[in-house]
Backbone as CSV, one residue per row, in Angstrom:
resi,resn,N_x,N_y,N_z,CA_x,CA_y,CA_z,C_x,C_y,C_z
1,MET,25.647,-14.855,10.701,25.240,-14.082,8.859,26.020,-12.890,8.692
2,LYS,25.636,-12.440,6.997,26.626,-12.325,5.874,26.025,-10.479,6.543
3,SER,27.561,-10.328,6.117,28.362,-9.078,6.409,28.307,-7.732,5.339
4,ILE,27.257,-6.752,4.359,27.730,-6.058,3.602,28.535,-5.021,4.155
5,THR,29.505,-4.058,2.988,29.726,-2.734,3.464,29.713,-2.206,1.940
6,LEU,28.162,-1.007,2.498,28.441,-0.664,0.944,29.687,1.134,0.834
7,HIS,29.719,1.210,-0.028,30.848,2.495,-0.420,30.280,3.752,-1.099
8,ASN,31.223,4.355,-1.374,30.337,5.229,-2.062,28.922,6.088,-1.649
9,ILE,28.617,5.687,-1.081,27.423,6.766,-0.646,27.185,8.219,-0.384
10,ASP,26.653,9.134,-1.271,26.571,10.668,-1.198,25.350,10.977,-0.057
11,GLY,26.247,12.025,0.102,25.712,12.629,1.306,24.515,12.555,1.351
12,PRO,23.453,13.064,-0.066,21.888,13.385,-0.073,21.389,12.571,1.119
13,LEU,22.301,11.530,-0.323,21.463,9.674,-0.098,21.440,9.902,1.838
14,ALA,23.205,9.405,2.209,23.539,9.252,3.700,22.715,9.963,3.985
15,GLU,22.320,10.933,4.564,21.174,11.836,5.029,19.717,11.754,5.277
16,LEU,19.311,10.922,3.398,18.063,10.605,3.978,17.977,9.565,4.001
17,ILE,18.956,8.128,5.023,18.416,7.246,5.675,19.507,8.075,7.509
18,LYS,20.016,8.474,6.746,19.621,8.924,8.177,18.963,9.360,9.285
19,SER,17.937,10.588,8.826,16.756,11.517,8.446,15.737,10.327,9.087
20,LYS,15.547,9.443,7.903,15.167,8.043,7.900,14.700,6.846,8.968
21,ALA,16.202,6.625,9.464,16.978,5.671,11.124,15.366,7.070,12.407
22,GLN,16.313,8.226,12.316,15.996,8.744,13.068,14.506,8.948,13.559
23,SER,13.034,8.619,12.302,12.496,9.696,12.520,11.342,8.341,13.085
24,GLU,11.695,7.106,12.857,11.638,5.657,13.218,12.238,4.560,13.913
25,GLY,13.042,5.772,14.917,13.899,4.891,16.332,14.458,3.555,15.913
26,LEU,15.244,4.008,14.208,15.445,2.793,14.634,17.361,3.525,14.402
27,SER,18.336,2.045,13.743,19.935,2.235,13.859,19.904,2.558,12.015
28,MET,20.512,2.916,11.379,20.823,3.704,9.941,21.107,1.885,9.570
29,ASN,22.247,0.676,10.753,21.743,-0.378,9.614,20.321,-0.895,10.216
30,LYS,18.862,-1.223,10.952,18.061,-1.642,10.894,17.531,-1.168,10.050
31,THR,17.540,0.185,9.419,16.615,1.050,8.382,16.974,0.758,7.277
32,ILE,18.972,0.070,7.012,18.587,-0.043,5.598,18.544,-0.969,5.323
33,GLN,18.401,-2.247,5.842,17.843,-3.872,5.905,16.358,-3.938,5.740
34,LYS,15.797,-2.707,6.111,13.731,-2.407,6.192,14.107,-2.197,5.492
35,ILE,14.559,-0.759,4.635,14.083,0.035,3.194,15.168,-2.184,1.965
36,LEU,15.431,-2.478,1.947,15.941,-3.951,1.028,15.437,-5.132,1.430
37,GLU,14.728,-4.968,2.246,13.408,-5.990,2.234,12.293,-5.619,1.992
38,GLU,11.927,-3.957,2.133,10.862,-4.072,1.636,10.197,-3.692,0.244
39,SER,12.342,-3.362,-0.181,12.478,-3.228,-1.761,11.801,-4.518,-2.584
40,LEU,12.488,-5.636,-2.082,12.522,-6.891,-2.999,11.709,-7.687,-1.945
41,GLY,10.324,-7.540,-1.287,9.274,-8.016,-1.335,9.812,-8.906,-0.387
42,VAL,10.621,-9.061,0.816,11.212,-9.682,1.835,9.917,-9.263,2.845
43,ARG,9.637,-8.793,3.086,8.683,-7.913,3.981,8.204,-6.366,3.417
44,PRO,6.462,-7.149,3.338,5.339,-5.794,3.016,5.763,-4.706,3.831
45,LYS,5.590,-4.228,3.044,5.392,-2.025,2.906,4.694,-2.286,4.766
46,SER,4.766,-1.398,5.643,4.120,-1.196,6.158,2.522,0.175,6.196
47,GLY,1.749,0.005,6.800,0.746,0.812,6.267,0.161,1.357,5.231
48,GLY,0.332,-0.127,4.184,-0.035,1.191,2.658,-0.363,1.961,2.711
49,ALA,1.382,2.312,2.612,1.925,3.926,2.361,1.633,4.489,0.955
50,TYR,1.767,4.283,0.207,0.899,4.481,-1.077,-0.279,3.624,-1.342
51,ARG,-1.966,3.104,-0.742,-2.509,2.866,-1.134,-2.987,4.152,-2.047
52,HIS,-3.616,5.596,-1.483,-3.660,7.179,-1.889,-3.485,6.985,-3.426
53,ASP,-2.965,6.502,-3.714,-1.928,7.462,-4.807,-2.830,6.127,-6.108
54,PHE,-3.260,5.339,-5.746,-3.782,4.076,-6.451,-5.672,3.499,-6.241
55,GLU,-5.916,4.951,-5.118,-7.235,4.591,-4.709,-8.468,4.075,-6.163
56,GLU,-8.556,5.818,-7.154,-8.566,5.195,-8.002,-9.281,4.158,-8.830
57,PHE,-8.340,3.284,-9.435,-8.067,2.726,-9.333,-8.356,1.282,-9.183
58,CYS,-8.680,1.060,-7.857,-9.459,-0.524,-6.585,-11.067,-0.229,-6.808
59,GLY,-11.633,0.464,-7.096,-13.176,0.691,-7.645,-13.668,0.181,-6.263
60,ILE,-13.310,1.986,-5.967,-13.746,2.006,-4.326,-14.321,3.506,-4.731
61,TRP,-15.864,2.860,-4.044,-16.923,3.921,-4.126,-17.098,5.038,-3.520
62,SER,-17.819,5.778,-3.609,-18.129,7.643,-3.168,-19.202,6.826,-2.402
63,ASP,-19.830,7.506,-1.535,-21.616,6.999,-0.784,-22.139,7.352,-2.491
64,LYS,-22.457,8.639,-2.700,-22.680,8.473,-4.135,-23.224,7.490,-4.909
65,ASP,-22.238,7.247,-5.933,-22.127,5.826,-6.829,-22.340,4.571,-5.402
66,LEU,-22.585,4.705,-4.628,-22.779,3.296,-3.931,-24.535,3.347,-4.256
67,ALA,-24.415,4.036,-3.802,-26.219,4.532,-3.125,-27.059,4.936,-5.459
68,GLU,-26.034,5.077,-6.182,-26.859,5.464,-7.865,-26.866,3.252,-8.381
69,PHE,-25.667,2.453,-7.723,-25.271,1.637,-8.225,-26.638,0.136,-6.646
70,ASN,-26.910,0.818,-6.026,-27.330,-0.091,-5.793,-29.526,0.142,-6.144
71,GLU,-29.399,1.537,-6.733,-30.430,1.661,-7.481,-30.826,1.111,-8.589
72,ARG,-29.897,1.754,-9.326,-30.173,1.200,-10.834,-29.847,-0.508,-11.150
73,SER,-29.704,-1.609,-10.027,-29.704,-2.598,-9.308,-30.772,-2.893,-9.090
74,ARG,-31.420,-2.475,-8.475,-33.019,-3.435,-7.714,-33.321,-3.994,-8.320
75,ASP,-33.916,-3.981,-9.111,-34.544,-4.801,-10.145,-33.689,-6.364,-9.898
76,PHE,-32.301,-6.478,-9.709,-31.332,-8.118,-10.107,-31.595,-8.772,-8.643
77,ASN,-32.410,-7.931,-7.627,-33.016,-8.160,-6.535,-34.446,-9.117,-5.861
78,ARG,-34.832,-8.529,-7.161,-36.517,-9.487,-6.968,-36.431,-10.262,-7.832
79,VAL,-36.723,-11.919,-7.680,-37.289,-12.599,-8.363,-38.859,-13.175,-8.049
80,ASP,-38.566,-13.253,-9.393,-40.057,-13.355,-9.694,-40.675,-15.507,-10.210
81,PRO,-41.479,-15.319,-8.716,-42.003,-16.471,-9.028,-42.180,-17.750,-10.508
82,GLU,-42.418,-16.599,-11.460,-43.165,-17.345,-12.013,-42.254,-17.981,-13.528
83,ASP,-40.753,-17.526,-13.534,-39.257,-17.823,-14.190,-39.358,-19.061,-12.901
84,TRP,-39.723,-19.527,-12.056,-39.072,-20.722,-11.888,-40.116,-22.884,-11.566
85,ARG,-41.412,-22.037,-13.103,-42.105,-23.027,-13.118,-41.607,-23.204,-14.183
């Protein structure tokens, strides 16, 4: 497997990586690999971390919205035998 050395990582970025590594119980190397894999699409991000940011655009209805839709579309569920003659 190929090794890569990163140079000139500034203090704040190094601290963020270190903090993330500690919070996930990983080494800094594994953390950087995970970040690269997720950002490049090799591995999907775990946990749907940003799902809540897009819920309003994804057709997620409240109970009130669903009840209103069902009420207004009730006629579509009725079959009129006269239509099939």
